[in-house]
C-alpha positions in Angstrom: 147.3 122.0 84.0 144.9 122.5 87.0 141.4 121.3 86.8 140.4 122.7 90.2 141.6 124.7 93.1 144.7 122.4 93.6 147.8 123.3 91.7 150.3 121.2 93.6 149.5 117.7 95.1 152.7 117.5 97.1 151.4 118.8 100.4 147.9 117.2 100.2 147.5 117.3 104.0 147.3 121.2 104.0 144.0 121.6 102.1 140.5 120.4 103.0 137.7 119.2 100.8 138.0 119.6 97.1 134.7 118.3 95.9 131.9 120.6 94.5 129.4 122.3 96.8 131.5 122.1 99.9 129.4 123.2 102.9 126.1 122.4 101.4 125.9 118.8 102.6 123.2 119.5 105.2 121.0 121.5 102.8 121.3 118.7 100.2 120.5 116.1 102.8 117.4 118.0 103.9 116.3 118.4 100.2 116.9 114.7 99.7 114.8 113.7 102.7 112.0 116.1 101.7 111.9 114.7 98.2 111.8 111.2 99.6 108.9 111.9 102.0 106.9 113.8 99.3 107.5 110.9 96.8 106.2 108.5 99.4 103.1 110.6 100.1 102.3 110.9 96.3 103.0 107.2 95.8 100.6 106.2 98.7 97.9 108.4 97.3 98.2 106.9 93.8 98.2 103.3 95.2 95.2 104.1 97.4 93.3 105.4 94.3 94.2 102.3 92.4 93.2 100.1 95.3 89.8 101.9 95.5 89.3 101.3 91.8 90.0 97.6 92.3 87.5 97.4 95.2 84.8 99.1 93.1 85.6 96.7 90.2 85.2 93.7 92.6 82.0 95.1 94.0 80.6 95.5 90.4 81.5 91.9 89.6 79.4 90.6 92.6 81.9 90.7 95.5 85.1 88.8 96.4 83.4 85.4 96.5 82.0 85.7 93.0 85.4 87.0 91.7 87.2 84.1 93.3 84.7 81.5 91.9 85.1 83.0 88.4 88.9 82.8 88.7 88.9 79.2 89.9 86.4 78.3 87.2 88.7 79.9 84.5 91.7 78.1 86.0 90.0 74.7 85.8 88.9 75.4 82.3 92.4 76.3 81.3 93.9 73.2 82.8 91.2 70.9 81.3 91.5 72.5 77.9 95.2 71.7 77.7 
């Protein structure tokens, strides 16, 4: 019973590649690299938007100094409360 183009495995040195899509390696590599680059661009845009939201949130709370003071105050309250 043959499951591919090879019927006899006795002279294995006479035939070449037997995996699917032979000859399309370059195309698949290009598609893979393109997908990788597009994914990185989309990811950077999403992270930039999230970062901008964080910056706006910090500005609404009174700036980085105020946010850090509030965080340290909460940390001390948590430690004292335990």
